[in-house]
C-alpha positions, 0 to 999 in steps of 0.5 A, spaced: 145 543 724 142 546 730 141 553 733 144 553 740 142 557 746 146 563 747 148 564 755 147 571 757 151 575 762 151 572 769 151 565 767 157 561 770 159 558 764 161 565 761 166 566 767 171 560 767 177 559 763 174 554 758 178 547 757 182 545 752 180 541 746 184 534 746 182 533 738 180 538 734 177 533 729 172 529 734 165 529 731 162 533 737 167 538 736 166 538 728 158 539 730 159 544 735 163 548 730 158 547 725 152 549 730 156 555 732 157 558 725 149 557 724 148 560 731 153 566 730 150 568 723 142 567 725 144 572 731 147 577 726 154 576 730 161 576 727 164 572 733 162 567 738 165 563 743 164 556 745 162 558 752 157 563 749 153 556 747 154 553 754 160 549 752 166 550 756 171 548 751 177 553 747 173 554 740 171 560 737 168 562 730 168 569 727 167 572 720 169 579 717 164 582 713 166 586 707 163 593 710 168 592 717 174 590 713 180 596 713 183 592 707 189 591 710 193 585 709 191 582 716 184 585 716 181 582 710 173 580 709 172 573 710 167 568 711 166 564 717 172 561 720 174 557 726 180 557 731 181 551 736 185 552 742 187 559 740 193 563 743 193 570 742 199 575 743 199 582 742 204 585 737 207 592 740 204 596 746 199 600 741 191 600 743 185 603 740 178 604 743 173 600 739 166 600 740 163 593 742 157 589 743 156 582 745 151 576 743 151 575 751 150 582 753 144 583 748 142 591 747 148 594 750 155 596 747 161 599 750 168 602 748 173 597 750 181 598 749 184 593 745 191 592 742 191 594 734 195 588 732 195 581 735 199 574 733 195 568 733 195 561 732 191 555 733 187 549 729 182 549 724 176 544 724 181 539 720 186 539 725 191 543 721 195 548 725 193 556 723 197 562 725 198 569 722 197 576 724 191 580 725 189 588 725 183 592 725 176 589 726 179 582 725 184 583 731 178 586 735 174 580 734 179 575 735 181 579 742 173 579 744 172 572 743 179 570 746 177 573 752 170 569 752 175 563 753 178 566 759 172 568 762 172 575 761 166 579 758 168 586 755 165 590 760 171 587 765 176 590 760 173 597 760 176 603 763 170 607 764 163 604 764 160 611 763 162 609 755 157 603 755 150 604 753 144 601 750 145 600 742 140 605 740 144 611 744 151 609 742 149 609 735 146 616 736 152 618 741 157 613 741 162 617 737 162 622 742 164 618 747 170 615 744 
């Protein structure tokens, strides 16, 4: 496996809609997924979309650490997972502000409005269809990564850029800004 270079904000690959994957089981996709998982874990991330590693295809990987799970049935801790050609649909109108960071925008965080629950479907690395619902942290991660597949970075979702700052300052004062 290989650690991949992460594209940073300003690179054009992050601003375009990613292409659909024709065969989720193709060897290049299988290798990409393995490399993305290794890269995500090495960077200490909880999600990574293919455009973030300079590949314009509709693939993202994610994980939910024990410490981030709400314990709800659709927000359980999980090791690395993949969604290929995903589709997300909000469940209801309810949103919540979530403090987000991004491997493509190192050193910064911001409060982003996200739907509290989403339905998802797509394919796993074996080409099997997967579907379900997500809430809490999992819903947040999925929406963030799905945005990457559509050329959207989290600051583009923010209602108030005054609620964005450096990691160190947001850790110290972030809850006050929500």
